[in-house]
N, C-alpha and C positions, 0 to 999 in steps of 0.2 A: 499278368500276375506270375511271379516266380514260384517255383516248386522248391520244396525241401528235398534236395537231392539225396540226402542221407536216408530219409524215410522212404522216398520212392524207390531207391536202389535197394533198400533192405526188403521192401515188399516184393520187388521183382526177382531178387536172388534167393529168397527164402520161401517161395510158394512151391512146395514140394507135392509130389504124388503121395497122398496120405492114405495108408491102408491100416496097418496095425495100430496107428494112434487115432483112429476114429473112435470117438466116445459113443459106444453103442447104447449106453444106459441113459443118456441125457436127450430129451426131446428137442427138436428144432422147430422154431416158430416160422411157419411157412411165409408169413409176411416179410421176414427178413430175406428169405430166398427170393421172393418177388422183388424186393428192393434191389437185390443184386443183379436180377435180370433186367430191371429198369435201367441199371447202369450199363449192363452188358450190350444192350441193344443200341447204344451210341457208337459201337464199333463200326468201322467201315465195312461195307458190303459191295459186291460187284454190281456196277451200274446203279448203285443205290437201290437195289431190288428189294432189300429187306424181306427176303423170303424165308426168314427164320420162323420156326414155330417151337415151342417148348412145353413139354408135358412134365408137370411136377407131381411126383407120385409119393403120397404119404399114407395111403391106405395100406394097412398091414397085409391084407390078402393079396392085393395087387403086387406089392413089393415082393411077397413070397413067390408069386407066380413068375415075376420077372427074374428073380434069382434062380429059379429052377431052369428057365430058359438059358440063362447065362451059363449055368453049370454044364448044361448039355454041350455048350460049345467049348467051355474052358477045360472040362475034364480031359478030352483027348489032346487038346493043345498043351496043357501042362505036363501030361504024360510023355508026350513027344519031347518036350523041353527037358524033362528029367533024363531021358535017354540021351539026349545030346550032351548034357552036362556030365553025365557019367562017362560017355564015350571019350570025352576030353580029359578024363582022369581026375576031375573034380568031384567033390561030394555034394549031390543035390540038396542034401540036409543042411548045408552050410552056404547055400547060394541065397544071398539076401533078398534079391528081387523075387526069385521063385517063392521063397518062404513067405514073403509078405503078400504075394499075389494069391498064394494058396489059402493064407489066412482070410483075405477078403472074400475069396470064393466060398469059404466055409460059413462066413458070417454076414454075407451080403443081405440076406433077408432081415437082419437085425439093424441095418443102417436106417436111421430115421426117415431120410428123404432120398429118393432117386430122381434125377432129372434127365429126361431124354430130349436132347436137341434134335430138331428136324429142319429140313429145308424143302421148299417148294419153288418151282415144280421139280419133280424128279426128272433127272435127265434121261435121255434115251440110252438103251444098252445095245452093244457095249459102249462104255464111255471112252472117248479119246482122251489123250493126255490133257489137251486144252480144256475139255469139258470137265474132267475131274478136278483140275486146278481151279477152275472158275467156281464149281459147285461147293468144294471144300473151302476155298478161299473166301466164300461169301458167308460161312457160318463159323469157322474155327477161330477167327479173331474174336468173335463175340463170346465163344465158349471160353477162351483164355481170359478175356475181360471178367466174365462171370466168376472164374476160379480165383482171380486176384481180388475181386470184390468180396468173396466169401472169406478169403484169407484175412482181409483187413478187418473182418468182423468176428474173428476167432473161430471161423468154421474151416474145416478141412475138406478136401475133395481129391478125386482122382479121375482121370479120363479113361474109361474102359470101352472096349469095342466088341468083346467076344459074344455078346448076345446077339450081334448082327449076323452070326453064322446061321441063326434061326430067326432072321429079321421078320419074315412073314408071320411067324407065330407070335412074336411080340407085337407086330402090327394089329393082329386080330384081337389080342388081349387089350390093347390100348385104344383100338378104334382108329388107327392111323390109316388114312385113305391111300389108295394106290398111287396117287399123284404126289405123295410126300415121301422123302427119303430120310430115314433115321441115320444119324451120323455117330452117335455115342450113347453112352449111359454114364451119368456122373453121380456117384454116391456122395452124399453131403452129411456131415455131422460135426458137432463140436469137436475140437482136437484135445487130446490128453496132453496138457502142457503146451507151451508155445515157444519151446527152445529150438526152433528150426534154424538150420545153418545152411549157407551156400554149399552146394555139392562139389565133389571133385570133378573137374573137367580138364580136357587137354588145353594146353596154352592156346590162346586165340591165333597166335602167330603160326601155329601148325595147321590150322584148318581154315583160315581166311586167305584168299588169293587176291591178287591186284591185276586187273586188266586181262585175266585169262587164267585157265585151270592150272593149278600148281605154280603159278607165277609168284615170286616172293612179294610179300606185303611191303617190305621196306624198299624204298627207291634205290 
């Protein structure tokens, strides 16, 4: 069966990290989130291990507690980011990514659904490069498939990781066992409008090499 490449390419190029345009006033049907996860777990996974686990959080009190854990990590991180931006001579108040990230930080508890993807078993620490590539490579393809499925249904999302600075506290809150590794937290909400566009990116010819590092793509 052929695919409509225009529709497929539009989905792939306009699935954005949505923060300010998450609709905080509109509830999300959890069954739709589960439908998207049903699609997501068709993603490839290392050795077909299927070690993914997903926690869907829609309880307001649990969401609020997760948001507090997130802010304890994001606060110092964003403060350091502001200092770096200011040191470069730019104005942090006009830095789009910082501003949208701080908006999400302030409103995270209002997002209707938070999804925490996990993977089992938790690898030994410290992780080698190969271990890290294997463990994250076995969950992140499914995370991206989940975000694409959400987008196709009019829902926005963004992959966040700053609650992992206090991962153990989040684990205690959610009952995550020691043998499982949290890899992200994904806020999910309907979007305000649907006019998402492809982002500005460097030309592919500048970042894709052929047969070796910095070897030209053209023959």
